[in-house]
NUVO-866700 format. One record per residue (C-alpha): residue number from 0; x, y, z. Coordinates in steps of 0.2 Angstrom, whole numbers, plus 5000, padded with zeros to 4 digits. Example, Ala and Ser with C-alpha at 12.3 -4.5 7.8 and 13.67 -1.06 7.14 Angstrom:
2
{atom 0 {5062 4978 5039}}
{atom 1 {5068 4995 5036}}
This chain:
713
{atom 0 {5059 4765 4980}}
{atom 1 {5069 4762 4966}}
{atom 2 {5085 4772 4966}}
{atom 3 {5090 4786 4956}}
{atom 4 {5104 4781 4943}}
{atom 5 {5120 4795 4940}}
{atom 6 {5112 4800 4924}}
{atom 7 {5095 4806 4931}}
{atom 8 {5090 4817 4941}}
{atom 9 {5073 4818 4955}}
{atom 10 {5057 4825 4948}}
{atom 11 {5050 4834 4962}}
{atom 12 {5058 4842 4979}}
{atom 13 {5051 4827 4988}}
{atom 14 {5060 4814 4979}}
{atom 15 {5076 4827 4980}}
{atom 16 {5076 4827 4998}}
{atom 17 {5072 4808 5001}}
{atom 18 {5088 4807 4988}}
{atom 19 {5099 4819 4999}}
{atom 20 {5093 4809 5015}}
{atom 21 {5099 4792 5008}}
{atom 22 {5115 4801 5001}}
{atom 23 {5120 4808 5018}}
{atom 24 {5120 4792 5026}}
{atom 25 {5129 4784 5014}}
{atom 26 {5147 4785 5010}}
{atom 27 {5152 4792 4992}}
{atom 28 {5159 4777 4985}}
{atom 29 {5143 4768 4988}}
{atom 30 {5132 4780 4981}}
{atom 31 {5119 4775 4966}}
{atom 32 {5115 4794 4964}}
{atom 33 {5126 4810 4962}}
{atom 34 {5123 4822 4974}}
{atom 35 {5127 4836 4965}}
{atom 36 {5114 4835 4954}}
{atom 37 {5100 4832 4969}}
{atom 38 {5108 4847 4978}}
{atom 39 {5105 4857 4961}}
{atom 40 {5087 4851 4961}}
{atom 41 {5084 4858 4979}}
{atom 42 {5092 4873 4977}}
{atom 43 {5084 4878 4961}}
{atom 44 {5067 4876 4969}}
{atom 45 {5073 4884 4987}}
{atom 46 {5076 4901 4974}}
{atom 47 {5059 4898 4965}}
{atom 48 {5047 4899 4978}}
{atom 49 {5056 4895 4995}}
{atom 50 {5055 4879 5005}}
{atom 51 {5040 4877 5014}}
{atom 52 {5044 4873 5032}}
{atom 53 {5043 4855 5030}}
{atom 54 {5058 4853 5019}}
{atom 55 {5067 4869 5029}}
{atom 56 {5068 4855 5042}}
{atom 57 {5074 4841 5031}}
{atom 58 {5087 4850 5023}}
{atom 59 {5092 4858 5039}}
{atom 60 {5092 4842 5051}}
{atom 61 {5102 4833 5037}}
{atom 62 {5115 4849 5037}}
{atom 63 {5118 4853 5056}}
{atom 64 {5125 4835 5059}}
{atom 65 {5141 4827 5053}}
{atom 66 {5137 4816 5039}}
{atom 67 {5145 4809 5022}}
{atom 68 {5139 4823 5011}}
{atom 69 {5153 4834 5007}}
{atom 70 {5156 4852 5013}}
{atom 71 {5152 4862 4995}}
{atom 72 {5138 4853 4995}}
{atom 73 {5132 4856 5013}}
{atom 74 {5139 4874 5011}}
{atom 75 {5129 4876 4995}}
{atom 76 {5113 4871 5003}}
{atom 77 {5115 4882 5019}}
{atom 78 {5117 4897 5007}}
{atom 79 {5100 4893 4996}}
{atom 80 {5090 4891 5012}}
{atom 81 {5076 4902 5005}}
{atom 82 {5060 4901 5017}}
{atom 83 {5044 4900 5009}}
{atom 84 {5033 4907 5025}}
{atom 85 {5041 4910 5042}}
{atom 86 {5054 4900 5051}}
{atom 87 {5048 4888 5062}}
{atom 88 {5057 4891 5081}}
{atom 89 {5060 4873 5082}}
{atom 90 {5073 4873 5066}}
{atom 91 {5080 4888 5077}}
{atom 92 {5083 4875 5091}}
{atom 93 {5091 4862 5080}}
{atom 94 {5105 4877 5072}}
{atom 95 {5108 4883 5090}}
{atom 96 {5110 4864 5094}}
{atom 97 {5122 4862 5081}}
{atom 98 {5134 4874 5087}}
{atom 99 {5151 4871 5097}}
{atom 100 {5162 4856 5101}}
{atom 101 {5157 4839 5099}}
{atom 102 {5158 4822 5091}}
{atom 103 {5143 4824 5078}}
{atom 104 {5143 4843 5076}}
{atom 105 {5146 4850 5060}}
{atom 106 {5161 4858 5054}}
{atom 107 {5165 4874 5059}}
{atom 108 {5164 4882 5040}}
{atom 109 {5145 4875 5042}}
{atom 110 {5142 4882 5059}}
{atom 111 {5147 4899 5053}}
{atom 112 {5136 4900 5037}}
{atom 113 {5123 4894 5050}}
{atom 114 {5125 4906 5061}}
{atom 115 {5127 4920 5046}}
{atom 116 {5109 4912 5040}}
{atom 117 {5101 4916 5057}}
{atom 118 {5107 4934 5057}}
{atom 119 {5097 4936 5039}}
{atom 120 {5081 4929 5045}}
{atom 121 {5081 4932 5066}}
{atom 122 {5066 4943 5059}}
{atom 123 {5054 4930 5050}}
{atom 124 {5056 4918 5064}}
{atom 125 {5038 4912 5068}}
{atom 126 {5041 4914 5087}}
{atom 127 {5051 4929 5088}}
{atom 128 {5057 4928 5107}}
{atom 129 {5065 4911 5102}}
{atom 130 {5084 4919 5099}}
{atom 131 {5079 4928 5115}}
{atom 132 {5076 4913 5125}}
{atom 133 {5092 4906 5118}}
{atom 134 {5102 4920 5123}}
{atom 135 {5112 4911 5136}}
{atom 136 {5115 4897 5126}}
{atom 137 {5122 4909 5113}}
{atom 138 {5133 4918 5125}}
{atom 139 {5139 4902 5130}}
{atom 140 {5149 4899 5113}}
{atom 141 {5158 4914 5111}}
{atom 142 {5174 4906 5118}}
{atom 143 {5171 4895 5100}}
{atom 144 {5184 4906 5090}}
{atom 145 {5177 4899 5072}}
{atom 146 {5159 4906 5074}}
{atom 147 {5164 4922 5087}}
{atom 148 {5163 4934 5074}}
{atom 149 {5143 4931 5068}}
{atom 150 {5140 4925 5085}}
{atom 151 {5144 4943 5091}}
{atom 152 {5134 4950 5078}}
{atom 153 {5120 4941 5080}}
{atom 154 {5120 4944 5099}}
{atom 155 {5122 4962 5095}}
{atom 156 {5105 4961 5085}}
{atom 157 {5095 4951 5097}}
{atom 158 {5103 4959 5112}}
{atom 159 {5089 4967 5125}}
{atom 160 {5093 4976 5141}}
{atom 161 {5086 4960 5150}}
{atom 162 {5100 4950 5143}}
{atom 163 {5113 4963 5150}}
{atom 164 {5120 4953 5167}}
{atom 165 {5135 4959 5177}}
{atom 166 {5143 4940 5174}}
{atom 167 {5139 4941 5154}}
{atom 168 {5149 4959 5157}}
{atom 169 {5164 4953 5165}}
{atom 170 {5166 4940 5155}}
{atom 171 {5166 4950 5137}}
{atom 172 {5178 4962 5147}}
{atom 173 {5189 4948 5150}}
{atom 174 {5187 4941 5132}}
{atom 175 {5192 4959 5127}}
{atom 176 {5208 4959 5138}}
{atom 177 {5214 4943 5133}}
{atom 178 {5210 4944 5112}}
{atom 179 {5212 4964 5112}}
{atom 180 {5202 4975 5100}}
{atom 181 {5193 4961 5090}}
{atom 182 {5179 4971 5078}}
{atom 183 {5164 4962 5081}}
{atom 184 {5168 4959 5101}}
{atom 185 {5170 4976 5102}}
{atom 186 {5154 4980 5093}}
{atom 187 {5142 4968 5107}}
{atom 188 {5151 4976 5120}}
{atom 189 {5145 4994 5113}}
{atom 190 {5131 4986 5114}}
{atom 191 {5132 4983 5133}}
{atom 192 {5137 4999 5136}}
{atom 193 {5123 5009 5128}}
{atom 194 {5112 5000 5142}}
{atom 195 {5124 5001 5157}}
{atom 196 {5136 5016 5153}}
{atom 197 {5141 5020 5171}}
{atom 198 {5145 5002 5174}}
{atom 199 {5156 5000 5157}}
{atom 200 {5169 5011 5159}}
{atom 201 {5183 5017 5145}}
{atom 202 {5181 5019 5128}}
{atom 203 {5176 5003 5115}}
{atom 204 {5185 5008 5100}}
{atom 205 {5173 5004 5084}}
{atom 206 {5177 5002 5064}}
{atom 207 {5167 4995 5050}}
{atom 208 {5169 4977 5056}}
{atom 209 {5160 4980 5071}}
{atom 210 {5143 4981 5067}}
{atom 211 {5132 4967 5061}}
{atom 212 {5134 4966 5043}}
{atom 213 {5121 4972 5030}}
{atom 214 {5111 4958 5024}}
{atom 215 {5115 4954 5005}}
{atom 216 {5104 4962 4994}}
{atom 217 {5100 4950 4982}}
{atom 218 {5098 4936 4994}}
{atom 219 {5087 4949 5006}}
{atom 220 {5076 4954 4988}}
{atom 221 {5074 4936 4984}}
{atom 222 {5068 4931 4999}}
{atom 223 {5054 4947 5000}}
{atom 224 {5050 4942 4983}}
{atom 225 {5046 4922 4988}}
{atom 226 {5037 4928 5003}}
{atom 227 {5026 4941 4996}}
{atom 228 {5022 4927 4982}}
{atom 229 {5017 4916 4997}}
{atom 230 {5009 4928 5008}}
{atom 231 {4991 4921 5000}}
{atom 232 {4996 4907 5013}}
{atom 233 {5004 4916 5024}}
{atom 234 {4997 4930 5033}}
{atom 235 {5012 4938 5041}}
{atom 236 {5021 4949 5031}}
{atom 237 {5040 4948 5031}}
{atom 238 {5045 4965 5037}}
{atom 239 {5031 4966 5049}}
{atom 240 {5036 4974 5066}}
{atom 241 {5030 4969 5084}}
{atom 242 {5019 4985 5089}}
{atom 243 {5023 4980 5108}}
{atom 244 {5042 4978 5107}}
{atom 245 {5055 4993 5102}}
{atom 246 {5060 4992 5084}}
{atom 247 {5078 4988 5081}}
{atom 248 {5086 4994 5063}}
{atom 249 {5102 4989 5066}}
{atom 250 {5118 4996 5067}}
{atom 251 {5122 5012 5056}}
{atom 252 {5139 5009 5046}}
{atom 253 {5142 5025 5037}}
{atom 254 {5130 5038 5046}}
{atom 255 {5122 5041 5059}}
{atom 256 {5102 5041 5056}}
{atom 257 {5095 5056 5061}}
{atom 258 {5081 5047 5071}}
{atom 259 {5090 5037 5085}}
{atom 260 {5082 5021 5090}}
{atom 261 {5075 5020 5108}}
{atom 262 {5087 5017 5119}}
{atom 263 {5086 5022 5142}}
{atom 264 {5102 5027 5148}}
{atom 265 {5106 5027 5165}}
{atom 266 {5097 5012 5169}}
{atom 267 {5099 5000 5184}}
{atom 268 {5093 4983 5188}}
{atom 269 {5078 4991 5196}}
{atom 270 {5072 5002 5180}}
{atom 271 {5056 4998 5171}}
{atom 272 {5062 5002 5152}}
{atom 273 {5052 4999 5135}}
{atom 274 {5068 4990 5129}}
{atom 275 {5060 4977 5142}}
{atom 276 {5044 4975 5137}}
{atom 277 {5041 4960 5126}}
{atom 278 {5022 4961 5123}}
{atom 279 {5004 4971 5127}}
{atom 280 {5001 4964 5144}}
{atom 281 {5019 4968 5149}}
{atom 282 {5018 4986 5143}}
{atom 283 {4999 4988 5151}}
{atom 284 {5007 4981 5169}}
{atom 285 {5021 4993 5169}}
{atom 286 {5015 5008 5160}}
{atom 287 {5016 5020 5175}}
{atom 288 {5033 5015 5181}}
{atom 289 {5042 5016 5164}}
{atom 290 {5057 5028 5162}}
{atom 291 {5057 5039 5147}}
{atom 292 {5069 5035 5134}}
{atom 293 {5086 5045 5133}}
{atom 294 {5081 5054 5116}}
{atom 295 {5062 5056 5114}}
{atom 296 {5063 5060 5096}}
{atom 297 {5062 5040 5093}}
{atom 298 {5044 5043 5094}}
{atom 299 {5042 5046 5075}}
{atom 300 {5049 5029 5071}}
{atom 301 {5045 5016 5085}}
{atom 302 {5027 5011 5086}}
{atom 303 {5029 5006 5106}}
{atom 304 {5036 5023 5111}}
{atom 305 {5022 5032 5100}}
{atom 306 {5011 5021 5111}}
{atom 307 {5019 5027 5126}}
{atom 308 {5020 5047 5122}}
{atom 309 {5002 5044 5117}}
{atom 310 {4998 5037 5133}}
{atom 311 {5009 5047 5146}}
{atom 312 {5001 5064 5143}}
{atom 313 {5017 5072 5152}}
{atom 314 {5019 5091 5149}}
{atom 315 {5039 5088 5151}}
{atom 316 {5040 5072 5137}}
{atom 317 {5029 5086 5126}}
{atom 318 {5042 5100 5130}}
{atom 319 {5057 5088 5126}}
{atom 320 {5048 5082 5109}}
{atom 321 {5044 5101 5105}}
{atom 322 {5062 5108 5109}}
{atom 323 {5071 5096 5098}}
{atom 324 {5060 5097 5084}}
{atom 325 {5062 5115 5083}}
{atom 326 {5080 5117 5085}}
{atom 327 {5080 5103 5072}}
{atom 328 {5070 5110 5059}}
{atom 329 {5075 5128 5063}}
{atom 330 {5093 5120 5057}}
{atom 331 {5087 5111 5043}}
{atom 332 {5079 5126 5037}}
{atom 333 {5092 5136 5038}}
{atom 334 {5104 5127 5031}}
{atom 335 {5093 5124 5014}}
{atom 336 {5095 5142 5015}}
{atom 337 {5112 5145 5015}}
{atom 338 {5112 5129 5000}}
{atom 339 {5122 5117 5014}}
{atom 340 {5107 5106 5018}}
{atom 341 {5110 5087 5020}}
{atom 342 {5096 5081 5011}}
{atom 343 {5098 5063 5018}}
{atom 344 {5096 5069 5034}}
{atom 345 {5082 5080 5030}}
{atom 346 {5073 5065 5022}}
{atom 347 {5074 5055 5037}}
{atom 348 {5065 5068 5048}}
{atom 349 {5052 5070 5036}}
{atom 350 {5049 5053 5033}}
{atom 351 {5048 5051 5051}}
{atom 352 {5036 5065 5055}}
{atom 353 {5026 5057 5043}}
{atom 354 {5025 5040 5051}}
{atom 355 {5019 5050 5066}}
{atom 356 {5007 5061 5057}}
{atom 357 {5000 5042 5048}}
{atom 358 {4999 5035 5066}}
{atom 359 {4990 5048 5076}}
{atom 360 {4981 5058 5059}}
{atom 361 {4986 5074 5064}}
{atom 362 {5002 5087 5061}}
{atom 363 {5011 5094 5074}}
{atom 364 {5010 5114 5075}}
{atom 365 {5029 5114 5074}}
{atom 366 {5028 5104 5059}}
{atom 367 {5015 5115 5051}}
{atom 368 {5026 5131 5057}}
{atom 369 {5042 5123 5047}}
{atom 370 {5032 5116 5031}}
{atom 371 {5027 5135 5029}}
{atom 372 {5041 5142 5031}}
{atom 373 {5049 5127 5020}}
{atom 374 {5038 5130 5005}}
{atom 375 {5046 5147 5003}}
{atom 376 {5064 5140 4999}}
{atom 377 {5058 5122 4993}}
{atom 378 {5062 5117 4975}}
{atom 379 {5047 5105 4974}}
{atom 380 {5056 5089 4970}}
{atom 381 {5066 5085 4984}}
{atom 382 {5055 5074 4995}}
{atom 383 {5041 5079 4986}}
{atom 384 {5032 5063 4992}}
{atom 385 {5035 5067 5012}}
{atom 386 {5030 5086 5010}}
{atom 387 {5015 5082 4997}}
{atom 388 {5007 5068 5012}}
{atom 389 {5012 5078 5028}}
{atom 390 {5003 5093 5020}}
{atom 391 {4989 5080 5016}}
{atom 392 {4987 5080 5036}}
{atom 393 {4984 5099 5037}}
{atom 394 {4969 5104 5050}}
{atom 395 {4955 5110 5041}}
{atom 396 {4954 5129 5044}}
{atom 397 {4946 5143 5030}}
{atom 398 {4952 5137 5013}}
{atom 399 {4958 5157 5009}}
{atom 400 {4969 5154 5024}}
{atom 401 {4976 5137 5019}}
{atom 402 {4979 5144 5000}}
{atom 403 {4988 5158 5005}}
{atom 404 {4999 5148 5018}}
{atom 405 {5002 5132 5010}}
{atom 406 {4992 5130 4995}}
{atom 407 {4999 5143 4983}}
{atom 408 {5018 5142 4987}}
{atom 409 {5013 5123 4986}}
{atom 410 {5007 5125 4966}}
{atom 411 {5022 5138 4963}}
{atom 412 {5033 5124 4967}}
{atom 413 {5024 5110 4960}}
{atom 414 {5018 5114 4944}}
{atom 415 {5034 5119 4935}}
{atom 416 {5039 5101 4935}}
{atom 417 {5029 5094 4922}}
{atom 418 {5014 5085 4919}}
{atom 419 {5018 5070 4932}}
{atom 420 {5020 5085 4946}}
{atom 421 {5001 5090 4943}}
{atom 422 {4996 5071 4943}}
{atom 423 {5007 5071 4960}}
{atom 424 {4997 5088 4966}}
{atom 425 {4978 5082 4961}}
{atom 426 {4982 5066 4972}}
{atom 427 {4986 5077 4985}}
{atom 428 {4971 5087 4985}}
{atom 429 {4961 5070 4987}}
{atom 430 {4971 5066 5002}}
{atom 431 {4967 5083 5008}}
{atom 432 {4948 5082 5006}}
{atom 433 {4948 5065 5014}}
{atom 434 {4958 5071 5030}}
{atom 435 {4944 5088 5031}}
{atom 436 {4930 5077 5028}}
{atom 437 {4937 5066 5044}}
{atom 438 {4939 5081 5053}}
{atom 439 {4924 5091 5048}}
{atom 440 {4912 5096 5065}}
{atom 441 {4893 5093 5060}}
{atom 442 {4878 5105 5061}}
{atom 443 {4866 5109 5071}}
{atom 444 {4850 5095 5063}}
{atom 445 {4840 5114 5062}}
{atom 446 {4853 5122 5052}}
{atom 447 {4845 5129 5036}}
{atom 448 {4861 5131 5024}}
{atom 449 {4872 5116 5022}}
{atom 450 {4888 5129 5018}}
{atom 451 {4885 5141 5033}}
{atom 452 {4896 5134 5045}}
{atom 453 {4916 5136 5042}}
{atom 454 {4921 5116 5041}}
{atom 455 {4908 5115 5027}}
{atom 456 {4914 5130 5018}}
{atom 457 {4931 5125 5019}}
{atom 458 {4926 5108 5009}}
{atom 459 {4917 5116 4996}}
{atom 460 {4930 5130 4994}}
{atom 461 {4944 5115 4993}}
{atom 462 {4932 5105 4980}}
{atom 463 {4929 5122 4970}}
{atom 464 {4948 5123 4967}}
{atom 465 {4951 5105 4963}}
{atom 466 {4937 5107 4949}}
{atom 467 {4945 5123 4942}}
{atom 468 {4963 5115 4943}}
{atom 469 {4956 5097 4934}}
{atom 470 {4946 5109 4922}}
{atom 471 {4961 5119 4917}}
{atom 472 {4971 5104 4916}}
{atom 473 {4959 5093 4905}}
{atom 474 {4956 5108 4894}}
{atom 475 {4975 5112 4891}}
{atom 476 {4980 5093 4885}}
{atom 477 {4976 5086 4869}}
{atom 478 {4964 5070 4872}}
{atom 479 {4975 5059 4864}}
{atom 480 {4988 5064 4875}}
{atom 481 {4995 5051 4886}}
{atom 482 {4995 5060 4903}}
{atom 483 {4977 5067 4900}}
{atom 484 {4970 5048 4903}}
{atom 485 {4981 5046 4919}}
{atom 486 {4974 5065 4925}}
{atom 487 {4956 5060 4920}}
{atom 488 {4958 5046 4931}}
{atom 489 {4965 5054 4945}}
{atom 490 {4951 5067 4943}}
{atom 491 {4937 5053 4945}}
{atom 492 {4942 5047 4959}}
{atom 493 {4943 5063 4967}}
{atom 494 {4925 5064 4963}}
{atom 495 {4920 5044 4967}}
{atom 496 {4926 5050 4985}}
{atom 497 {4916 5069 4983}}
{atom 498 {4901 5060 4976}}
{atom 499 {4901 5046 4993}}
{atom 500 {4907 5056 5007}}
{atom 501 {4891 5067 5009}}
{atom 502 {4881 5066 5028}}
{atom 503 {4866 5078 5032}}
{atom 504 {4872 5091 5041}}
{atom 505 {4887 5086 5041}}
{atom 506 {4897 5083 5024}}
{atom 507 {4889 5094 5011}}
{atom 508 {4884 5089 4993}}
{atom 509 {4896 5095 4981}}
{atom 510 {4895 5095 4963}}
{atom 511 {4908 5095 4950}}
{atom 512 {4905 5109 4935}}
{atom 513 {4895 5101 4926}}
{atom 514 {4904 5107 4910}}
{atom 515 {4919 5096 4919}}
{atom 516 {4904 5080 4917}}
{atom 517 {4902 5082 4900}}
{atom 518 {4919 5084 4895}}
{atom 519 {4922 5068 4903}}
{atom 520 {4908 5059 4897}}
{atom 521 {4914 5061 4881}}
{atom 522 {4932 5057 4882}}
{atom 523 {4938 5041 4872}}
{atom 524 {4936 5028 4887}}
{atom 525 {4925 5018 4892}}
{atom 526 {4929 5015 4907}}
{atom 527 {4930 5034 4910}}
{atom 528 {4910 5033 4903}}
{atom 529 {4905 5022 4915}}
{atom 530 {4915 5029 4930}}
{atom 531 {4906 5046 4927}}
{atom 532 {4890 5038 4925}}
{atom 533 {4893 5032 4941}}
{atom 534 {4897 5047 4950}}
{atom 535 {4880 5054 4944}}
{atom 536 {4872 5039 4951}}
{atom 537 {4880 5042 4968}}
{atom 538 {4876 5059 4969}}
{atom 539 {4857 5054 4964}}
{atom 540 {4858 5042 4980}}
{atom 541 {4865 5058 4989}}
{atom 542 {4850 5068 4986}}
{atom 543 {4838 5056 4988}}
{atom 544 {4844 5051 5005}}
{atom 545 {4847 5071 5009}}
{atom 546 {4831 5078 5023}}
{atom 547 {4817 5087 5011}}
{atom 548 {4815 5100 5004}}
{atom 549 {4832 5101 4998}}
{atom 550 {4830 5118 4993}}
{atom 551 {4832 5123 5013}}
{atom 552 {4848 5114 5010}}
{atom 553 {4856 5119 4994}}
{atom 554 {4853 5134 4981}}
{atom 555 {4841 5132 4968}}
{atom 556 {4854 5133 4952}}
{atom 557 {4864 5118 4960}}
{atom 558 {4850 5106 4961}}
{atom 559 {4844 5112 4944}}
{atom 560 {4862 5109 4936}}
{atom 561 {4862 5090 4944}}
{atom 562 {4845 5087 4936}}
{atom 563 {4852 5094 4919}}
{atom 564 {4866 5083 4919}}
{atom 565 {4856 5068 4926}}
{atom 566 {4843 5071 4911}}
{atom 567 {4856 5074 4897}}
{atom 568 {4866 5056 4902}}
{atom 569 {4849 5049 4902}}
{atom 570 {4846 5056 4886}}
{atom 571 {4861 5050 4878}}
{atom 572 {4861 5031 4886}}
{atom 573 {4844 5028 4886}}
{atom 574 {4831 5038 4877}}
{atom 575 {4841 5041 4858}}
{atom 576 {4840 5059 4861}}
{atom 577 {4859 5062 4861}}
{atom 578 {4866 5081 4860}}
{atom 579 {4845 5086 4859}}
{atom 580 {4844 5101 4869}}
{atom 581 {4827 5106 4878}}
{atom 582 {4830 5122 4887}}
{atom 583 {4830 5122 4901}}
{atom 584 {4828 5104 4906}}
{atom 585 {4843 5098 4896}}
{atom 586 {4855 5106 4886}}
{atom 587 {4862 5093 4875}}
{atom 588 {4879 5091 4882}}
{atom 589 {4882 5109 4877}}
{atom 590 {4882 5103 4857}}
{atom 591 {4877 5118 4846}}
{atom 592 {4861 5114 4838}}
{atom 593 {4870 5119 4820}}
{atom 594 {4883 5107 4824}}
{atom 595 {4869 5093 4829}}
{atom 596 {4859 5095 4813}}
{atom 597 {4876 5093 4803}}
{atom 598 {4880 5079 4813}}
{atom 599 {4861 5069 4808}}
{atom 600 {4862 5076 4791}}
{atom 601 {4878 5069 4789}}
{atom 602 {4875 5051 4798}}
{atom 603 {4859 5048 4789}}
{atom 604 {4866 5048 4771}}
{atom 605 {4879 5034 4777}}
{atom 606 {4862 5024 4784}}
{atom 607 {4846 5030 4785}}
{atom 608 {4844 5021 4800}}
{atom 609 {4858 5029 4808}}
{atom 610 {4856 5046 4818}}
{atom 611 {4865 5058 4830}}
{atom 612 {4850 5054 4842}}
{atom 613 {4855 5037 4842}}
{atom 614 {4874 5037 4840}}
{atom 615 {4878 5037 4859}}
{atom 616 {4865 5023 4865}}
{atom 617 {4870 5006 4871}}
{atom 618 {4868 4999 4854}}
{atom 619 {4878 5011 4843}}
{atom 620 {4889 5022 4856}}
{atom 621 {4908 5018 4848}}
{atom 622 {4913 5015 4867}}
{atom 623 {4897 5001 4871}}
{atom 624 {4896 4995 4854}}
{atom 625 {4908 4976 4856}}
{atom 626 {4900 4974 4873}}
{atom 627 {4882 4976 4868}}
{atom 628 {4884 4964 4852}}
{atom 629 {4894 4951 4865}}
{atom 630 {4877 4953 4877}}
{atom 631 {4865 4950 4862}}
{atom 632 {4875 4934 4855}}
{atom 633 {4874 4927 4876}}
{atom 634 {4855 4933 4874}}
{atom 635 {4851 4924 4858}}
{atom 636 {4860 4908 4862}}
{atom 637 {4850 4906 4880}}
{atom 638 {4833 4910 4870}}
{atom 639 {4839 4898 4856}}
{atom 640 {4841 4885 4869}}
{atom 641 {4826 4888 4882}}
{atom 642 {4813 4886 4868}}
{atom 643 {4821 4871 4860}}
{atom 644 {4826 4880 4844}}
{atom 645 {4836 4872 4830}}
{atom 646 {4852 4884 4831}}
{atom 647 {4857 4881 4813}}
{atom 648 {4840 4885 4808}}
{atom 649 {4833 4901 4817}}
{atom 650 {4836 4918 4807}}
{atom 651 {4851 4927 4821}}
{atom 652 {4852 4945 4820}}
{atom 653 {4869 4953 4820}}
{atom 654 {4868 4968 4826}}
{atom 655 {4868 4981 4828}}
{atom 656 {4851 4979 4840}}
{atom 657 {4836 4992 4840}}
{atom 658 {4819 4990 4845}}
{atom 659 {4812 4991 4826}}
{atom 660 {4825 4977 4823}}
{atom 661 {4820 4965 4837}}
{atom 662 {4800 4967 4831}}
{atom 663 {4807 4963 4813}}
{atom 664 {4817 4947 4820}}
{atom 665 {4802 4942 4829}}
{atom 666 {4793 4941 4814}}
{atom 667 {4804 4934 4804}}
{atom 668 {4804 4919 4815}}
{atom 669 {4820 4924 4824}}
{atom 670 {4820 4926 4845}}
{atom 671 {4807 4936 4855}}
{atom 672 {4815 4948 4867}}
{atom 673 {4811 4964 4873}}
{atom 674 {4819 4981 4870}}
{atom 675 {4822 4985 4888}}
{atom 676 {4825 4967 4893}}
{atom 677 {4840 4968 4879}}
{atom 678 {4847 4985 4887}}
{atom 679 {4847 4981 4905}}
{atom 680 {4856 4963 4900}}
{atom 681 {4868 4975 4891}}
{atom 682 {4871 4987 4909}}
{atom 683 {4871 4969 4918}}
{atom 684 {4885 4960 4906}}
{atom 685 {4895 4977 4910}}
{atom 686 {4894 4977 4928}}
{atom 687 {4901 4958 4926}}
{atom 688 {4916 4967 4919}}
{atom 689 {4920 4979 4932}}
{atom 690 {4909 4992 4921}}
{atom 691 {4895 4996 4935}}
{atom 692 {4893 5013 4933}}
{atom 693 {4880 5014 4917}}
{atom 694 {4867 5002 4927}}
{atom 695 {4871 5011 4945}}
{atom 696 {4867 5025 4933}}
{atom 697 {4851 5021 4925}}
{atom 698 {4842 5011 4941}}
{atom 699 {4845 5027 4951}}
{atom 700 {4839 5038 4937}}
{atom 701 {4822 5029 4931}}
{atom 702 {4812 5021 4946}}
{atom 703 {4804 5012 4933}}
{atom 704 {4817 5003 4927}}
{atom 705 {4822 5000 4944}}
{atom 706 {4805 4993 4949}}
{atom 707 {4802 4981 4935}}
{atom 708 {4820 4975 4933}}
{atom 709 {4827 4978 4950}}
{atom 710 {4827 4959 4957}}
{atom 711 {4835 4952 4941}}
{atom 712 {4850 4963 4939}}
């Protein structure tokens, strides 16, 4: 390969790595390449997209031995080692092998930079146990003055109970006596003392420098962005925790966390502790012999301790958790009432309680008691997401009781903080309904009514309340207001869930108010219209799948109301009878006859072929007109090609398409397209672009149409 001249830069990462490898073996005066330019290419690539594993190996192998490269270049390379995926364990072995004294070892500055890099990436190594297996090697390097401080910090992060051996305790104590209060060494000694407080006597002084430094925020954010970008190629996420290994969040530097890390105190050599568990097999084998850690409240955030608590049904453990939480939450409540609350501390507690609720899908009774009182003094702003998410795990019980105890106080706090708070409230109710649906008990199959059981009644009352709230919000906001679209979308999400969750004798079919359906149908949004049509289709399928006769399970006015909405939307989209009232079967979207007649007269004056009854069909609907035109052009071109017509000579139709105009087009020598086939193609066109609701609605509403075009679409 030809050499790269001084004025040239490598064209690719591969070329730059090859140039770097040659430069590392060539004295500076004999090089034909400018090393700074090569290093710049590598670092720019690493910063932009990260280094793949082979490139990472190459750079580490070059920087981990003594070479002809200058120290500035080596330091720059190490500082820009951004891995695109997880760090291979052999790279870690190479770096650990480069530490210490030796003729071919890199400089002390490079070694220190490598150890700091290991601190930063220790949780994204592909083999999380590699540093644990190299613990003895790393510990043996503590006498190296140049790397002792970062090495102590690294050991503090990876130390487990199995690593704390008597000879290591003796060696650390001997180093401490010889070096005095060296901060990093004192920090490592504190970790050892946490495991064996009865063996390591006396106090260990602590300062800010005793603890591992916080990872560089910019570096961490950059590596997270790089690895998220490469997530399609590499499945494991950056911060993923091992569910069968105690989680470590690192040493706290300023304020102690409300929820401590897992630690088993007063352990001895024969003890079996959670900190010593590395994998699922180890956990299962030792489950019955594991000693409970010192503070059981750590189970709120530690996945392994959560599993231990769930599988170890001990009254003592349950009582310890209950006692700690009751005292803690009572202290927080009293502090809030007195205006002396520690908001950060309470946030930690609520976040921990939420993680536990998400894991178990239940809310502890003590948490329910706390929330009941907390809502009375809450400002509706602090920890709003945690509070709403916790409340979404409330157990199902009569809605009237839930409303008085939780929901009314919640709404009083939330609704005074603007429309964004209203959006949060609607999302909360969507989550609460989903949780209650999962908790609802099935009814006996011989039950006559779908709403007699308390659980089914609770679901119905909750959905009715949400419908009232959503209707009030939408009617009080102007249709062109920006927040109206967001509230509409959240409301539709609720009804999409409601329309698909029903199960005979278990989850009842619960309809939205017909007035709300019509309000959403006439919104100025194609997406909203399509979603409404999809929701009506879902309800149609739900009724079809329900045991017959439907009148035995639901009141007649409910089924009649749904049939009215179904017929009105069918008239609007397909039958060219929009806004036409035919009581009692259809109400014309509640459009007054006088208004409908006035609109009809106005439109016919503009164009005698245009009228209010056809203004909402697939060709003329202002929300669908551009889609229908695009679909027609595609149909016309396909027919021209299929029949072998001359594209330049054939008569084309400019739209909008109607049944009469299709007949005229055929008579004038244009393409021959059936009216129904054209409209079904428009529905298919919409479905291919994420708007499947109208197609699903039409096939649900018309068995004849489904029989004729179902296989095609």
